NULO-997888 format. One line per field, with one value per residue (C-alpha): y, x, z; residue in three letters; residue number from 1. Coordinates in steps of 0.001 Angstrom, whole numbers, plus 524288, in hexadecimal, padded with zeros to 5 digits. Each point is the difference from the previous one (the first is absolute). Layout:
N
north	(Y, ...)
east	(X, ...)
up	(Z, ...)
aa	(ALA, ...)
i	(NUM, ...)
! end
This chain:
369
north	(757F3, 80861, 80224, 80B77, 7FE2F, 80D6C, 80324, 80E36, 80745, 7F4B4, 7F5BF, 7FD7D, 7F946, 7F846, 80171, 7F914, 7F6A0, 7FAF4, 8014B, 7F809, 7F5F3, 7FEC4, 7FE70, 7F500, 7F953, 80151, 7FA1C, 80C6A, 80212, 80DA1, 80AEA, 80CB7, 80B66, 80B00, 80E6D, 80579, 80188, 80B84, 8067C, 7FB26, 7F9BD, 809FD, 8067A, 7F9C0, 80388, 7F8B0, 7F47F, 7FF4B, 80033, 7F54F, 7F7AC, 801CB, 7FBF1, 7F47A, 7FAEA, 800E0, 7F931, 7F6A7, 7F139, 7FDB8, 8072C, 80C0C, 809D1, 80E39, 80765, 80EA1, 80966, 80B65, 80B13, 80E16, 8051A, 7FB63, 80101, 7F459, 7F719, 7FBBB, 7F498, 7FC38, 7FD2E, 7F6FC, 7F915, 7FDCD, 7FF1E, 7F414, 8089D, 80BD7, 7FF9F, 80872, 8013D, 804A6, 80454, 808D8, 805F3, 7FC22, 80875, 80BFC, 80B63, 806A9, 7F32B, 7FCFD, 804D5, 7F99B, 7F343, 7FFD1, 802BB, 7F58C, 7F5FB, 8049D, 7FDE2, 7F23B, 7FD5F, 804FF, 7F870, 7F3A1, 80082, 7F872, 80860, 7F9B2, 8065A, 7FF97, 801EA, 806E0, 80CF8, 8083A, 7FD8C, 7FA52, 7FC5F, 7F9E3, 80314, 7F472, 7FE87, 7FF0E, 80C24, 802A1, 7F59D, 801E6, 7F819, 7F6A2, 80AB0, 807D9, 7F4B6, 7FD6D, 80E69, 8017A, 7F3FE, 8063D, 80CB4, 7FA8A, 7F62C, 80AAB, 8083B, 7F441, 7FDC7, 80E3B, 801A7, 7F21F, 7FCC5, 7F211, 7FED0, 7F6B5, 80167, 7FB8E, 7F9CA, 7FEC2, 7FDEA, 80001, 7F9FA, 80D3D, 802D5, 7F287, 80116, 80CDE, 7FAA4, 7F3DD, 80817, 8092C, 7F4CA, 7FB27, 80D1A, 803B2, 7F97A, 800F6, 7F7F3, 7FF87, 7F94A, 7FD2E, 7FBDA, 7F43A, 80801, 8031C, 7F18F, 7FAE9, 80A9F, 8089C, 80BCA, 7F684, 7FCAA, 80E49, 7FF8D, 7F41B, 8035C, 80EAD, 80A2F, 7F618, 7FD0A, 80E3C, 80125, 80854, 7FCA0, 7FAAF, 7F203, 7FDAD, 7F67F, 7F147, 80212, 8086F, 7F5E7, 7F50F, 80842, 803C9, 7F1D1, 7FC2E, 80A80, 7FBA9, 7F1C0, 803C7, 80809, 80CEF, 80515, 7FD79, 7FFF9, 7FEF7, 80A05, 800CA, 80EDC, 7FE3B, 80C26, 7FFAE, 809B5, 8011A, 7F988, 80D3B, 80581, 7F428, 80142, 80EC9, 80763, 7FF25, 7F43C, 80018, 7F8CE, 7F31E, 7F506, 7F7AA, 7F571, 7FB2F, 7F491, 7FBCF, 8014E, 7F36B, 7F749, 8058F, 7FD9B, 7F24F, 7FD25, 804AA, 7F662, 7F527, 8034D, 80008, 80E8A, 801EF, 7F711, 7FF06, 805B9, 80BA8, 80264, 7FF7A, 808C5, 80A5E, 800DC, 7FD60, 7FF26, 80AAD, 80A0E, 7FDF7, 80217, 80BF3, 8061D, 7FCF4, 7F6D4, 7F618, 7F9C8, 7FC66, 7F8F0, 7F29F, 7F3EA, 7FD39, 800B6, 80DD6, 805E4, 805C1, 7F604, 80709, 7F443, 7FCE8, 7F256, 7FD05, 7F507, 7FDF8, 7F76B, 806FE, 804AD, 80B7E, 80BCC, 80E25, 80685, 80E55, 80019, 7F7AF, 8094C, 8054D, 80C58, 80AAF, 7FFAD, 7F4E5, 7FF9D, 7FA3C, 7FE39, 7F1D4, 7FDB7, 7F25A, 7FB73, 7F1EF, 7FE91, 7F4A2, 802C7, 807BF, 80508, 7F84E, 805E3, 80CB4, 80173, 80D05, 7FF6B, 7F22D, 802E1, 7FB54, 80B72, 7F838, 7F186, 7F7DD, 80C30, 806CA, 80BA6, 7FB5D, 80A8A, 80C88, 80E16, 80723, 7F42B, 805C1, 80779, 80925, 7F7CE, 80B6C, 7FFEF, 7F1A8, 7F4FF)
east	(61FB8, 7F54A, 7F24C, 7F6C1, 7F8CF, 7F978, 7FA8D, 8004A, 7F5C1, 7FF44, 7FC09, 7F367, 8089F, 80849, 80680, 80ADA, 7F673, 7F967, 80C60, 80880, 7F53C, 7FFAB, 80ECA, 7FF19, 7F56B, 808A9, 80BC5, 807F5, 806A3, 80555, 7FA2F, 806E3, 7F6A0, 80139, 7FF6A, 7F626, 7F59D, 7F7A1, 80731, 80C68, 80A99, 80AB9, 8012C, 80582, 7F381, 7F7B3, 80966, 7FEA4, 7F13A, 800BC, 80869, 7F67A, 7F44C, 80720, 8049B, 7F23E, 7F917, 80967, 7FEB6, 80CF2, 80CF0, 801C7, 8097A, 7FD18, 80534, 8027E, 7FCD2, 807C7, 7FE3D, 7FC5C, 80ADA, 80DD7, 7FD54, 7F6FD, 80B9C, 80398, 805EE, 7F246, 7FD08, 80BCF, 7FBA8, 7F1BB, 7FF9C, 803D7, 80382, 7FC9D, 7F602, 80088, 7F479, 8085B, 7F50E, 7FA92, 80BDF, 80CFD, 7FEB6, 7FA3D, 8094F, 7FCF8, 802B1, 80D81, 8087C, 7F779, 7FFAE, 80ED2, 801F6, 7F5FE, 80763, 80CE8, 7F9F4, 7FC1D, 80DE2, 8063A, 7F66B, 80058, 7F143, 7F9A7, 7F9B8, 7F44B, 7FC8A, 7F347, 80781, 7F7CE, 801F8, 7F3A0, 80041, 7FE1B, 7F1D7, 7F531, 7F1A8, 7F706, 7F1B1, 80434, 80881, 80E40, 80A61, 80EA4, 8070A, 80B73, 80934, 7FC30, 80421, 80CBE, 803AE, 7FD63, 80846, 80AFF, 7FE77, 7FF5E, 80B0F, 808C2, 7FD6B, 80216, 80D6D, 803A0, 7FA21, 801DD, 7F2B6, 7FAF5, 7F591, 7F49A, 7F75A, 7F23A, 7F54F, 807D6, 7F5BF, 80614, 80A66, 80643, 8004E, 80562, 80A78, 80510, 7FF07, 807BA, 80A88, 8016B, 7FFFA, 80CBE, 80612, 7F948, 7FB8E, 7F21B, 7F3F3, 7F223, 7F2E1, 7F426, 7F223, 7F73A, 7F737, 80B7B, 803B7, 7F246, 7F7BE, 8015C, 7F981, 7F698, 7FADA, 7FD08, 7F725, 7F8EF, 7FFDD, 7FE48, 80278, 80344, 80CC9, 8048A, 80D40, 80C5F, 808C8, 7F5ED, 7FF07, 80841, 800EE, 80198, 80E24, 8024D, 7F997, 808C0, 80C3F, 7FD7B, 7FDAD, 80CCD, 80777, 7F99C, 80377, 80E27, 800BB, 80233, 7F362, 801B4, 7F269, 7F16D, 7F7C7, 7F148, 7FE81, 7F3B1, 7F80B, 7F21F, 7F564, 7F16E, 7F858, 7FA2B, 80DBB, 803E7, 7F446, 800FD, 8047A, 80B7C, 80137, 8091B, 80CA0, 8032C, 7F903, 80147, 80A5E, 8046A, 7F686, 802D2, 80EBF, 8045D, 7F564, 802EC, 80E88, 7FDED, 7F78A, 80B26, 808C1, 7F617, 7FFCF, 80EF2, 8006B, 80838, 807D3, 7FC65, 80D50, 7FCDC, 7F3B2, 80774, 80AC9, 7F71D, 7F64F, 80879, 80EC4, 80329, 7F645, 80579, 80DF4, 7FC7C, 7F900, 80B7B, 7F80D, 80A5A, 7F71D, 7F58A, 7FE1E, 805CB, 7FD3A, 80BB6, 80479, 800D8, 7F687, 7F2E9, 7F511, 7F806, 7FAEF, 7F5D7, 7FA68, 7F9F4, 7F7DA, 805BF, 7F4D0, 7F393, 7F7FD, 7F6BC, 7FAAC, 802FE, 7F3A8, 80207, 7F366, 80766, 80B97, 80329, 804A5, 7F5B9, 801A7, 7F7A2, 80462, 80B30, 803FC, 80255, 7F1EC, 7FBD0, 80DF7, 8028B, 80C38, 8077D, 80660, 7FC05, 80604, 7FA60, 807C9, 80742, 808E7, 805A9, 80AF2, 7FC0D, 7F192, 7F508, 7F8F9, 7F8A2, 7FCBE, 7F7CF, 7FACA, 7FBB7, 8064B, 803FF, 809D7, 7FD84, 7FF54, 80C4F, 80913, 80757, 80CB1, 80834, 80AF4, 8097A, 7FE3A, 8025C, 808E0)
up	(BFEEE, 7F9FF, 80551, 801B7, 80CD2, 7FEEB, 80D94, 804AF, 7F7E5, 7F657, 809EF, 7F885, 7F5BF, 809BB, 80D2D, 8074F, 80650, 7F3A9, 7F7E1, 80920, 801E8, 7F12B, 80051, 809F2, 7F810, 7F40C, 806D9, 80218, 80D11, 7FCD3, 7F7BE, 7FC6E, 7FEC2, 7F601, 803FE, 7F611, 80A6C, 80445, 80670, 7F938, 80837, 7FD88, 80D53, 80C5D, 80737, 7F5FE, 8002D, 80ED1, 7FEAC, 7F5B4, 808F1, 80B3C, 7F7BE, 7F9DF, 80D30, 80575, 7F4B6, 7F926, 8002B, 7F8C8, 8004F, 7F7A7, 7FA43, 7FCF6, 7F445, 800A0, 7F4F6, 7FA81, 809E9, 7FD30, 808D1, 802CC, 80E8D, 7FE5D, 7FD09, 80DBF, 80775, 8041C, 7F1C0, 7FF63, 80C6D, 7FC2F, 7F113, 7F808, 7F467, 7F7A5, 7F4F6, 7F3C9, 7F6BF, 7F4AF, 7F6E2, 80AB1, 80691, 7FA06, 7F3D6, 806AC, 7FDCD, 80CE7, 806F5, 7FA75, 80B44, 80A4E, 7F851, 7FEC0, 80E87, 803A1, 7F7F4, 805C8, 80D7E, 7FBEE, 7FB76, 80C97, 8088D, 7F7A1, 7FE17, 7F508, 7F563, 7F946, 7F310, 7F86B, 7F35D, 7F5C3, 7F932, 7FECF, 7F14B, 7F603, 80277, 7F810, 8019C, 802A9, 80350, 80E48, 7FFC4, 7FC50, 80215, 7FFC1, 7F592, 801D7, 7FB61, 80C0A, 808C0, 7F8C8, 80003, 80E84, 8032C, 7F81B, 80782, 80DC9, 7FDFF, 7FA8A, 80C0E, 808D7, 7FA03, 802CE, 80D8F, 804EF, 805C8, 8008D, 7F564, 7FE16, 7F3ED, 802F4, 7F790, 7F35D, 7F58D, 7F268, 7F759, 7FDF4, 80E79, 8033F, 7F581, 8057E, 80DCF, 7FC2C, 7F955, 80BA5, 809B5, 7FA2B, 803B8, 80CD2, 80CC2, 7FAD7, 8037E, 7FAE6, 80027, 7F7C8, 8039C, 7FD54, 7F6FB, 7F6FF, 7FFBB, 7FD41, 7F991, 7F3F3, 7F9E7, 7F96A, 80D82, 8026E, 7F41E, 8059C, 80E78, 7FECB, 80A86, 80A95, 7F8D6, 7FF87, 806BF, 7FF97, 7F941, 7F694, 7FB55, 7F3DF, 7F491, 7FFC3, 7FBED, 80C11, 808C2, 7FB06, 800BE, 80E32, 8039E, 7F98E, 80778, 80CB7, 7FD74, 7FD72, 80C84, 7F8F0, 8060B, 80E7D, 805EB, 7FDE1, 8073D, 8013B, 7FE4B, 8082F, 7FC87, 8056A, 7FC1C, 801D5, 7F518, 7FC6C, 7FDD7, 7F816, 7F6FE, 7FE92, 7F3D5, 8000F, 80922, 80BAC, 7FD32, 80693, 80709, 80C5B, 7FE87, 80D54, 7FFE4, 7F208, 7FE2D, 8069D, 7F9F1, 7F27E, 8017B, 80577, 7F421, 7F75C, 80747, 7FDBA, 7F171, 7FF45, 7FD0E, 80C4C, 808C3, 80E56, 8034F, 7F72C, 807E8, 80CEA, 7FAC6, 7FA2D, 80B44, 80BE6, 7FFE2, 7F618, 8054C, 80DB0, 7FB48, 7F7E2, 80B96, 808E6, 808AA, 803B7, 80A2D, 7F5FF, 7F30E, 802F8, 80802, 80890, 80E12, 8052D, 7F61A, 8045F, 7FE7B, 7F5A5, 7F883, 7F5AE, 7FE42, 7F2C0, 7FA56, 7F26F, 7FB2D, 80415, 7F467, 80161, 7F8EA, 8033F, 80531, 803CD, 807E2, 809EE, 80130, 80D70, 7F93D, 7FF4F, 7F12A, 7FAD0, 7F1C9, 7F826, 7F1BC, 803F6, 8046A, 7FBEF, 7FD7A, 803EB, 80855, 805D4, 80D0E, 80BEC, 80CB3, 80B64, 80B3E, 80257, 80BD1, 80441, 80A01, 80374, 80218, 7F738, 7F9A1, 7F5B5, 80115, 7F6B4, 7F90C, 80C82, 806AE, 80D84, 8039E, 80738, 7FBD5, 80418, 7FF2F, 7F449, 80217, 7F7C9, 7FA17, 801D8, 80EB7, 80362, 7FBD9)
aa	(MET, HIS, VAL, HIS, LEU, ARG, ASP, PHE, LYS, LEU, ASP, TYR, LYS, GLU, ASP, PHE, GLU, THR, GLY, THR, MET, ALA, ALA, ALA, MET, GLY, GLY, PHE, THR, VAL, VAL, CYS, ASP, MET, PRO, ASN, THR, ILE, PRO, PRO, ILE, ASN, LYS, PRO, SER, VAL, LEU, ARG, LYS, ARG, GLU, LYS, ILE, ALA, ARG, LYS, LYS, SER, PHE, VAL, ASP, TYR, GLY, LEU, TYR, TYR, GLY, VAL, PRO, LYS, LYS, LEU, GLU, HIS, LEU, THR, GLU, GLU, VAL, VAL, ASP, LEU, ALA, ILE, GLY, LEU, LYS, ILE, PHE, MET, HIS, ARG, GLU, PHE, TYR, SER, GLN, GLU, ASN, GLN, GLU, LEU, MET, ARG, LYS, THR, LEU, ASP, PHE, ALA, SER, ARG, LYS, ASN, MET, LEU, VAL, VAL, ALA, HIS, ALA, GLU, ARG, PRO, GLU, PRO, VAL, ARG, GLN, THR, GLU, PHE, GLY, PRO, ILE, ARG, LEU, PRO, GLU, ALA, GLU, ALA, GLY, ALA, ILE, GLU, ASP, ILE, THR, GLU, LEU, SER, SER, LYS, VAL, GLY, PHE, LYS, LEU, HIS, VAL, THR, HIS, ILE, SER, SER, THR, ARG, GLY, ALA, GLU, ILE, PHE, SER, LYS, LYS, LYS, SER, LEU, LEU, PRO, LEU, THR, GLY, ASP, THR, CYS, PRO, HIS, TYR, LEU, LEU, LEU, THR, GLU, LYS, ASP, VAL, GLU, LYS, ILE, GLY, LYS, ILE, ALA, ARG, VAL, GLU, PRO, SER, LEU, ARG, SER, GLU, ARG, ASP, ARG, LYS, PHE, LEU, LEU, GLU, LYS, LEU, GLN, LYS, GLY, VAL, ILE, ASP, CYS, VAL, THR, SER, ASP, HIS, ALA, PRO, HIS, SER, LEU, GLU, GLU, LYS, LEU, ALA, ASP, PRO, PRO, ALA, SER, GLY, PHE, PRO, SER, LEU, GLU, THR, THR, VAL, PRO, LEU, LEU, LEU, THR, MET, VAL, LYS, LYS, ASP, MET, LEU, ARG, LEU, GLU, ASP, PHE, VAL, ARG, THR, CYS, SER, SER, ARG, PRO, ALA, ARG, ILE, LEU, GLY, LEU, LYS, HIS, LEU, GLY, GLU, ILE, LYS, GLU, GLY, ILE, THR, ALA, ASN, LEU, THR, VAL, VAL, ASP, LEU, GLU, LYS, GLU, TRP, LYS, ILE, ASP, PRO, SER, ASN, PHE, ILE, SER, LYS, ALA, LYS, PHE, SER, PRO, PHE, ALA, GLY, THR, LYS, VAL, ILE, GLY, VAL, PRO, ILE, ALA, THR, LEU, VAL, ARG, GLY, LYS, LEU, VAL, MET, PHE, GLU, ARG, GLU, ILE, VAL, GLY, ARG, ARG, GLY, TRP, GLY, ARG, ASN, VAL, LYS, THR, PHE, GLY)
i	(1, 2, 3, 4, 5, 6, 7, 8, 9, 10, 11, 12, 13, 14, 15, 16, 17, 18, 19, 20, 21, 22, 23, 24, 25, 26, 27, 28, 29, 30, 31, 32, 33, 34, 35, 36, 37, 38, 39, 40, 41, 42, 43, 44, 45, 46, 47, 48, 49, 50, 51, 52, 53, 54, 55, 56, 57, 58, 59, 60, 61, 62, 63, 64, 65, 66, 67, 68, 69, 70, 71, 72, 73, 74, 75, 76, 77, 78, 79, 80, 81, 82, 83, 84, 85, 86, 87, 88, 89, 90, 91, 92, 93, 94, 95, 96, 97, 98, 99, 100, 101, 102, 103, 104, 105, 106, 107, 108, 109, 110, 111, 112, 113, 114, 115, 116, 117, 118, 119, 120, 121, 122, 123, 124, 125, 126, 127, 128, 129, 130, 131, 132, 133, 134, 135, 136, 137, 138, 139, 140, 141, 142, 143, 144, 145, 146, 147, 148, 149, 150, 151, 152, 153, 154, 155, 156, 157, 158, 159, 160, 161, 162, 163, 164, 165, 166, 167, 168, 169, 170, 171, 172, 173, 174, 175, 176, 177, 178, 179, 180, 181, 182, 183, 184, 185, 186, 187, 188, 189, 190, 191, 192, 193, 194, 195, 196, 197, 198, 199, 200, 201, 202, 203, 204, 205, 206, 207, 208, 209, 210, 211, 212, 213, 214, 215, 216, 217, 218, 219, 220, 221, 222, 223, 224, 225, 226, 227, 228, 229, 230, 231, 232, 233, 234, 235, 236, 237, 238, 239, 240, 241, 242, 243, 244, 245, 246, 247, 248, 249, 250, 251, 252, 253, 254, 255, 256, 257, 258, 259, 260, 261, 262, 263, 264, 265, 266, 267, 268, 269, 270, 271, 272, 273, 274, 275, 276, 277, 278, 279, 280, 281, 282, 283, 284, 285, 286, 287, 288, 289, 290, 291, 292, 293, 294, 295, 296, 297, 298, 299, 300, 301, 302, 303, 304, 305, 306, 307, 308, 309, 310, 311, 312, 313, 314, 315, 316, 317, 318, 319, 320, 321, 322, 323, 324, 325, 326, 327, 328, 329, 330, 331, 332, 333, 334, 335, 336, 337, 338, 339, 340, 341, 342, 343, 344, 345, 346, 347, 348, 349, 350, 351, 352, 353, 354, 355, 356, 357, 358, 359, 360, 361, 362, 363, 364, 365, 366, 367, 368, 369)
! end
């Protein structure tokens, strides 16, 4: 549900070819791409260009998110037809005074067109200074979830809160979910790593929202196990190594090739049930995105399938990633479980850890099914 495949002027970090090959290697049959590109995907003309590039290069199926536009005229039926949803980076645009009317009308458009709104829920403050630059505190996440859910209740748009990272954020999310048709996700790094790991690993572990405490980690896992948090997303965010080691370091890291093995290892260690893994990575994301033809194995459903070996033991080695980003905070981690085949619409794309599909096989999930 949440990847950054870069491309356009950032294709040195990743593009649809390497990103969707990484997805296939990681066992994902669909990836939904975020709009914070250069240029940003917030005009129909840019969305059309994005679709053209994705269709030409993709090995797996894809969805495209649309960003908050600069002009109301850029909210068109074409956006509804091509985009899987709208993305709001709250700390960048939601609280801007000059942007308030446009933001409200964008969310009203989403409500009228029944488009999913995915929110990176953090207020700009409070922040804490660290050796790797400023990080927003859990209060910033909790406050933003309060703000966006309150607006959702008034305007009526379908809201998904992405990469929930803290106890405070998850508590507010849980409370609001009892009142609203609200969904949300977290990521493997929030379930397995803490701020102590940032101290050990260094700049490679820098991410937004930042890694939190051991208490936060345990609380998020509990909420995921109970089904309060609906999904696990990779937040695949590739950068060049030079950007990652800069001062301050770029935020995020490649995750498409590590998410499934990490979660399968959690299943092996009884931290998650196998049905939790299927629910959070397949059936719930498909329902949230409105993809009725995906996410299950039954007659009449598109044959997007992942085959996994639940017993294979191996060690994560970023130098072997297909992604252009060859680093990970999980480098050297021993995992149990690996995808061994990925089928997209009935065709093998990855088999026995080799890409066997063809470039251009992927299709926009909004335009078929």
